NUKEZA-63238 format. One line per 8 residues: number of its first residue (from 1); their letters; for each residue x negated, y, z of C-alpha. Coordinates in pm, 1 decimal. Last residue first. Layout:
N
NUM) a) X,Y,Z  ...
***
This chain:
458
458) mrirwekp) 1897.2,-1495.9,-910.0  2294.0,-1388.9,-855.4  2377.7,-1535.8,-516.9  2735.6,-1531.7,-474.3  2858.8,-1377.8,-124.0  3153.1,-1157.3,-295.7  3326.1,-1459.6,-432.5  3306.1,-1647.1,-174.1
450) yynnvrng) 3228.6,-1996.0,-225.1  3551.4,-2230.2,-287.2  3385.5,-2411.8,-613.2  3657.5,-2609.7,-843.6  3575.1,-2980.2,-880.4  3754.0,-3145.5,-1200.0  3942.6,-3364.3,-1341.3  3962.8,-3552.9,-985.3
442) lnkvwglp) 4067.3,-3215.7,-808.4  3780.8,-3239.5,-599.8  3779.5,-2912.9,-408.3  3426.1,-2749.9,-255.8  3380.8,-2598.1,81.5  3075.8,-2459.5,222.9  2718.4,-2435.8,325.9  2738.6,-2690.0,633.2
434) ldqytmlv) 2380.7,-2749.4,700.6  2259.0,-3159.1,736.8  1942.8,-3045.4,497.2  2190.7,-2892.7,231.1  2579.7,-2941.6,264.3  2854.7,-2879.6,74.7  3206.8,-2995.6,266.0  3463.1,-3156.5,66.4
426) wgnllgei) 3833.9,-3067.0,18.9  3999.4,-3336.3,-178.3  4000.2,-3601.8,-418.8  3669.4,-3856.5,-320.9  3319.6,-3765.5,-433.9  3096.6,-4027.7,-639.9  2916.4,-3823.8,-905.8  2935.5,-3426.3,-866.5
418) efdnkrlf) 2961.1,-3178.7,-1199.8  2874.7,-2856.2,-1169.2  3113.1,-2528.3,-1087.7  2867.3,-2208.1,-1041.8  2951.9,-2018.4,-738.3  2582.7,-1895.9,-731.7  2537.9,-2059.0,-365.9  2701.5,-2424.5,-567.2
410) elaqetsl) 2414.8,-2378.1,-834.9  2169.2,-2262.6,-538.2  2268.8,-2611.9,-368.0  2273.1,-2828.3,-654.2  1851.0,-2733.7,-709.7  1771.4,-2772.7,-359.1  1944.1,-3099.5,-358.4  2319.2,-3139.0,-225.7
402) ehsqfqdk) 2462.3,-3361.1,75.5  2823.2,-3442.1,61.0  3059.5,-3376.2,326.7  3431.8,-3566.3,378.9  3678.1,-3391.7,563.2  3841.3,-3468.3,899.3  3528.2,-3504.1,1085.8  3510.1,-3069.6,1052.0
394) pllslawe) 3398.2,-3026.2,1417.7  3324.7,-2659.2,1522.9  2970.4,-2502.2,1502.2  3085.3,-2267.3,1219.0  2966.2,-2236.5,894.0  3229.2,-2441.4,723.1  3492.1,-2264.8,954.8  3392.2,-1930.3,791.4
386) hspiwdkk) 3455.2,-2065.8,462.5  3819.8,-2117.9,526.6  3989.8,-2470.2,550.8  4336.5,-2481.1,292.3  4452.2,-2717.4,511.5  4729.4,-2997.3,442.1  5048.6,-3106.4,676.9  5310.2,-2835.4,535.5
378) qkkglevg) 5050.3,-2587.1,391.9  4800.4,-2493.4,634.3  4574.8,-2166.8,628.8  4227.1,-2102.8,759.8  4000.5,-2155.5,1038.7  3897.1,-1838.4,1129.6  3635.3,-1852.6,1377.1  3570.3,-1633.3,1663.2
370) fyrlslhl) 3707.4,-1251.5,1577.0  3708.0,-1016.3,1247.2  3746.7,-680.6,1130.4  3940.4,-549.4,1471.6  3990.1,-167.3,1483.5  3998.6,-132.2,1873.2  4230.0,-97.8,2146.4  4488.0,-336.8,2184.3
362) slkefhrf) 4249.8,-598.1,2051.2  4006.6,-522.1,2307.1  4263.9,-622.6,2562.8  4350.6,-954.6,2383.9  3996.4,-1021.0,2383.3  3920.1,-1000.2,2728.6  4231.8,-1198.7,2837.4  4117.2,-1467.6,2578.1
354) fdrnirfy) 3787.0,-1500.1,2752.6  3784.8,-1803.6,2869.4  4038.2,-1951.8,2612.7  3701.3,-1925.4,2324.3  3877.0,-1779.8,2043.4  4036.5,-1965.2,1710.4  4177.8,-1837.5,1421.1  4453.2,-1937.7,1193.5
346) sdnltyyk) 4548.8,-1778.8,845.9  4904.2,-1672.9,763.4  4809.6,-1318.9,748.4  4681.3,-1308.8,1114.4  4750.5,-1604.0,1341.4  4613.8,-1661.4,1709.0  4449.4,-1943.0,1861.0  4308.2,-1994.5,2197.7
338) gtgdfgle) 4005.4,-2273.3,2268.3  3855.2,-2479.6,2487.7  4082.6,-2742.5,2401.2  3821.3,-2949.4,2250.4  3849.8,-2966.7,1914.3  3952.0,-3298.6,1722.7  4138.9,-3120.2,1417.3  4474.7,-3254.7,1471.8
330) adlareen) 4480.9,-3286.6,1837.3  4352.3,-2994.0,1879.5  4643.7,-2838.2,1644.1  4894.8,-2993.9,1887.7  4761.6,-2875.4,2167.5  4767.6,-2516.4,1995.4  5105.7,-2562.8,1887.3  5284.4,-2670.4,2221.9
322) msvsklvp) 5049.7,-2357.3,2425.1  5273.9,-2154.7,2147.5  5016.6,-1941.1,1890.3  4958.0,-1561.3,1980.4  5026.0,-1336.7,1706.3  4826.9,-1041.2,1556.2  4931.7,-809.8,1298.0  5107.0,-530.1,1481.2
314) hkfdkikg) 5007.2,-651.6,1837.4  5229.6,-745.9,2131.3  5114.7,-991.3,2394.6  5432.8,-1059.9,2640.5  5271.5,-1079.2,3001.8  4923.7,-879.6,2912.3  4732.6,-1037.6,3272.1  4451.2,-785.9,3350.7
306) peltsase) 4102.7,-739.1,3137.7  3919.2,-623.7,3459.8  3821.8,-249.3,3471.5  3485.9,-195.3,3672.5  3397.0,145.5,3825.9  3076.0,153.0,3985.7  2964.9,36.1,4338.8  2730.3,-269.4,4180.7
298) prklvtif) 2518.9,-4.2,4020.6  2513.9,19.0,3663.5  2151.2,-120.7,3551.5  1891.0,73.2,3306.9  1693.2,-105.3,3053.7  1458.2,94.5,2781.4  1350.3,20.4,2442.1  1106.7,156.8,2157.9
290) fgegqvkh) 1009.8,22.5,1876.4  742.9,102.1,1594.5  716.0,-202.9,1332.4  552.1,-524.0,1460.5  234.2,-738.4,1542.2  155.4,-548.6,1836.0  -86.6,-273.5,1904.6  -141.0,-75.6,1583.6
282) pffrygff) 169.9,-69.6,1473.1  281.9,84.5,1806.5  603.8,-102.3,2030.3  721.8,118.7,2331.1  892.2,-0.4,2652.4  1029.6,267.0,2846.0  1065.3,266.1,3228.9  1277.8,452.8,3521.2
274) tgeptevs) 1109.2,591.2,3850.4  1436.4,666.7,4051.5  1749.2,807.7,4096.2  1596.8,1192.8,4125.5  1405.7,1118.1,3783.0  1066.3,1031.9,3741.8  1019.3,861.4,3351.7  732.8,583.8,3276.1
266) sevinwtp) 605.2,425.6,2972.8  477.7,130.3,2899.7  292.2,27.9,2636.4  333.6,-333.9,2462.0  -31.7,-484.5,2407.9  131.5,-836.1,2402.2  -200.2,-968.0,2555.1  -103.4,-765.0,2893.4
258) dlpvkvpe) 194.8,-1015.5,2897.1  512.7,-802.1,3028.6  766.7,-768.3,3305.7  1071.6,-560.6,3230.6  1143.3,-323.8,3520.2  1498.1,-202.3,3564.1  1589.9,139.1,3696.0  1937.9,213.2,3848.3
250) fafeetlf) 2189.3,403.2,3714.5  2473.9,655.6,3833.2  2568.6,850.7,3515.2  2497.4,1195.4,3342.6  2201.3,1306.4,3487.9  2027.3,935.0,3475.1  2164.6,940.5,3121.0  1982.9,1239.6,2998.5
242) rimdenes) 1677.6,1166.5,3156.6  1630.5,804.6,2959.8  1769.1,974.2,2658.9  1459.6,1256.2,2733.6  1229.2,888.9,2713.8  1339.5,822.2,2385.2  1492.0,1033.8,2118.9  1298.8,1394.3,2254.4
234) enftctsy) 975.4,1140.1,2339.6  899.2,1074.8,1966.0  814.7,737.5,1901.4  1095.2,577.3,1652.7  1246.0,259.2,1621.2  1539.5,300.4,1896.7  1669.9,151.0,2194.0  1913.5,185.9,2479.2
226) llygggrv) 2015.5,-137.9,2717.1  2272.5,-70.5,2917.8  2313.1,-329.3,3210.4  2634.4,-397.5,3419.3  2623.0,-424.1,3812.9  2934.4,-224.2,3775.4  3079.5,-231.0,3455.9  2898.3,-84.8,3168.4
218) lagakdli) 3148.5,160.9,2933.3  3060.2,490.7,3100.4  2700.7,522.8,2949.6  2853.4,425.3,2584.8  3055.6,784.8,2598.1  2804.5,999.9,2686.2  2521.9,755.7,2513.4  2666.8,817.7,2201.8
210) rkqrascl) 2740.0,1219.8,2193.9  2319.3,1195.5,2352.1  2236.3,989.1,2068.3  2373.5,1259.9,1814.5  2185.9,1527.8,1998.2  1850.8,1346.9,1971.8  1919.2,1257.2,1616.8  1957.5,1640.0,1487.6
202) qvndpswe) 1646.3,1705.5,1677.0  1452.8,1482.7,1510.8  1610.4,1587.7,1202.1  1475.1,1942.4,1251.2  1139.3,1794.4,1321.9  1131.0,1641.6,982.4  1115.8,1292.3,835.2  1239.3,1218.6,503.7
194) eraqpdkr) 956.7,1186.0,311.8  856.9,957.9,627.3  1090.5,749.1,587.6  1052.5,690.0,214.6  749.7,469.3,263.0  1008.0,198.5,417.8  763.3,-21.7,601.1  503.7,100.6,720.6
186) fmgegscp) 688.1,487.9,832.3  960.5,243.3,987.1  857.2,341.3,1317.9  905.1,685.0,1286.0  1293.4,663.2,1198.6  1451.0,937.5,1275.0  1731.8,780.7,1448.7  2045.8,613.7,1469.3
178) advlvldf) 2096.1,425.9,1818.7  2066.6,48.6,1906.0  2280.0,108.5,2201.5  2332.4,-173.8,2379.9  2623.5,-259.4,2659.3  2596.8,-521.4,2884.8  2847.3,-660.9,3127.9  3122.7,-474.1,2946.8
170) fgelpefh) 3447.8,-335.2,3049.7  3424.1,-33.1,3252.5  3494.9,211.7,3059.0  3732.2,53.7,2770.6  3997.1,312.6,2708.8  3745.9,531.3,2567.8  3585.1,264.9,2304.6  3766.5,518.5,2042.6
162) dpdnntvv) 3495.7,789.4,2137.5  3229.0,525.7,1978.8  3368.5,536.3,1686.5  3516.8,191.6,1599.2  3516.8,-109.0,1297.3  3467.7,-387.7,1535.0  3373.0,-745.5,1487.0  3451.9,-993.8,1769.7
154) anglgwkv) 3227.8,-1263.3,1860.9  3191.5,-1598.6,2025.8  3211.0,-1839.0,1702.2  2887.2,-1923.2,1684.9  2827.5,-1979.0,1317.2  2536.0,-1747.8,1255.5  2656.5,-1726.3,906.7  2964.1,-1575.3,999.5
146) lnekliqa) 2781.7,-1329.4,1249.0  2577.1,-1225.6,899.4  2880.3,-1207.9,674.9  3101.0,-992.9,967.0  2768.5,-747.5,935.4  2816.3,-670.0,611.5  3148.7,-624.9,654.3  3090.0,-351.0,887.2
138) rpqivena) 2820.7,-226.8,711.3  3107.1,-115.3,431.3  3285.7,7.9,692.8  3073.5,259.3,901.8  3146.7,271.3,1271.2  2960.9,-80.5,1341.3  3101.2,-279.0,1644.7  2987.5,-631.6,1747.6
130) vllgdnrl) 3205.1,-705.4,2047.0  3000.5,-989.2,2199.6  3264.9,-1267.5,2430.0  3044.3,-1497.0,2707.9  2941.8,-1853.5,2786.5  3025.1,-2052.5,2497.7  2708.4,-1931.3,2349.8  2579.5,-1596.4,2509.4
122) ysslltsk) 2245.7,-1568.1,2445.3  2331.9,-1683.9,2085.2  2566.0,-1384.7,2023.7  2304.6,-1149.1,2188.6  2053.7,-1288.1,1906.3  2287.4,-1311.5,1642.7  2416.8,-904.3,1713.0  2022.7,-784.1,1733.3
114) ggpaasld) 1968.3,-870.0,1332.9  2342.6,-817.5,1280.5  2372.1,-507.7,971.4  2515.9,-371.0,1155.2  2543.7,-373.7,1539.2  2567.5,1.2,1672.1  2771.7,-19.5,1951.5  2622.3,-402.4,2023.2
106) lyvgkpia) 2905.7,-465.8,2334.7  2860.9,-790.6,2578.8  3119.0,-955.8,2759.8  2991.0,-1203.4,3003.4  2630.7,-1362.2,3042.1  2448.3,-1244.5,3340.2  2137.6,-1120.9,3269.5  1842.9,-1383.9,3348.3
98) hsnlihei) 1587.8,-1111.6,3412.5  1298.3,-1245.2,3206.3  1553.0,-1401.8,2977.1  1776.0,-1100.7,2910.1  1470.4,-860.9,2840.5  1258.7,-1177.6,2637.9  1541.0,-1168.4,2423.6  1558.5,-824.9,2337.6
90) fmssaeqv) 1179.2,-814.1,2251.5  1325.4,-949.5,1922.9  1315.5,-603.8,1850.6  978.0,-597.0,1784.7  964.4,-896.3,1507.9  1141.8,-742.1,1261.1  1451.0,-992.7,1180.0  1523.8,-1201.1,897.4
82) yyagahia) 1772.7,-1467.7,1034.4  1772.8,-1834.2,1064.3  1997.2,-2152.7,994.8  2317.8,-1922.8,886.6  2389.3,-2178.2,607.2  2262.2,-1894.5,352.1  1922.9,-1881.6,530.9  1895.3,-2271.0,497.8
74) pdltfspr) 1980.3,-2232.3,106.9  1634.1,-2056.9,29.6  1654.5,-1881.0,-280.0  1748.5,-1514.7,-133.9  1482.2,-1596.7,90.5  1227.9,-1548.4,-167.5  894.3,-1647.5,59.4  723.9,-1345.5,221.2
66) eelffgrq) 366.8,-1473.7,351.8  197.7,-1578.7,638.4  536.7,-1615.5,814.1  572.4,-1461.5,1163.5  774.3,-1667.2,1402.4  1085.8,-1592.2,1659.5  1274.7,-1917.9,1848.5  1136.5,-1824.9,2197.3
58) swpipska) 1057.2,-1450.4,2166.4  808.8,-1256.8,2308.4  485.5,-1445.5,2193.8  602.9,-1451.6,1828.4  529.7,-1803.3,1719.7  325.6,-1837.4,1416.2  376.0,-2178.5,1256.0  713.4,-2112.1,1056.2
50) wspsfpka) 624.6,-2294.5,703.1  726.0,-2629.0,859.2  1021.3,-2551.0,898.3  1269.7,-2671.9,1191.8  1624.3,-2620.1,1090.5  1909.6,-2810.8,1295.1  2154.7,-2486.0,1386.2  2206.3,-2408.9,1718.8
42) anlristr) 1878.0,-2259.8,1798.6  1925.8,-2029.2,1494.2  1564.9,-1928.5,1404.4  1462.7,-1592.1,1437.2  1207.1,-1491.9,1112.8  933.8,-1229.7,1084.3  758.2,-1094.5,787.2  444.8,-878.2,882.5
34) spkniaqk) 382.0,-519.4,744.0  166.2,-406.3,470.8  -117.0,-228.0,582.2  -94.0,186.0,572.6  101.4,181.3,923.8  -220.0,28.9,1071.3  -478.7,289.1,914.1  -286.5,566.5,1064.1
26) fqefeadg) -212.0,412.6,1385.4  -618.0,334.4,1435.1  -660.3,688.7,1368.7  -423.9,774.0,1596.1  -605.6,613.5,1896.7  -956.2,782.1,1834.7  -750.5,1125.4,1850.1  -520.5,1097.7,2143.9
18) llelmqse) -196.0,867.7,2145.9  76.3,1138.3,2216.7  -39.5,1459.8,2157.9  -194.3,1310.9,1825.7  124.8,1146.2,1713.5  320.2,1462.8,1736.7  58.9,1683.4,1609.4  89.5,1386.9,1287.8
10) fapplqid) 439.6,1397.8,1273.2  419.6,1800.7,1268.9  179.1,1771.0,948.3  431.8,1565.2,767.9  221.6,1198.6,695.1  58.7,1188.5,318.6  95.5,821.9,182.6  -182.6,594.9,192.7
2) pm) -154.3,358.5,-80.9  -21.7,-5.3,9.5
***
């Protein structure tokens, strides 16, 4: 990558932050190629031989020696792994090192879904994740990535932070990965250098305060707030800790670090105590620029319980009766831990332990997706959804067929192709035992039901 001139005001800012000698190391680092990294989905059976270099703060994260053509790997379309920047996987270490209690989590600015899939993996069956994105097209991308991840413990919403006001004190954890000036992306995205300015930093800082002014109140007593950016300056990082502690009651959380990781800890003195931030510099770590802080709400802070909604009434969402639920569980071979809803004649399933939380959320937020969509039923026959195919839920009543790499790519291109020996009806296509989606064998032809909008064009 050729050297690209840094904005003079940015150079001054970084010189003040790093000093002369270290700033030269920083400049050299951001003119070198960034390293590709992935995080494996522990819920799906996949152990690639090419993922050999572990990311030290992530149990499932790996650096790659070179960047492959991910589009032409069927495993990524099956949700077996996610291409995620290594620094942001530090959230996994935060969750595990503090054994942060599971429950109802909110990722307030969630698209495209890297941090949401990480939170989803941490929660598994012991929590419900609300993955929110304010920009509608990005909310669709977020939904696709969570569907591929397949855990069925997420609700995708498309709301402004203001819309969450009725849910103050509702969440066990709130993650705010804030829109920022993008200084940490200067190596990965040279255009970010050209768009940077001191005025943009101040604009981002003001926007972050507006978001945090809402987000801080959403954390229940004893819950956690994680605030992160992909930028280096103090205005968008430590100043936000100061803002939060002025506006809300929070307690500091110190994250244990291995010195070999070279993550830089900063401290912020406030009347409430010393708070901590964690900064990733590209000349110190094998990752992009990143900042994160963790704060804990006092146990005495207000908490909003979901309560019991006697007669759940929603404009488009209908709760399924207990008798029909039992019949569905028996028919589908499910374990009885789900609660069912219908939307536009399609059945959806969520974890029963969190259905009251879900119903409370649904009354205040704009839902884009939730749980696992199973599909539609015509008399006794199912029209199974693509979402069900990619989920962890059983699909035992359907036959499956293992595809070669070439066949899998033809399927993902949504091409029709001949497959010998299929029984008539719906067939689950798999690749290395990973479900990819459905075909329907009509006898004289096989129809490919891979979603048109997801098809690959390479």
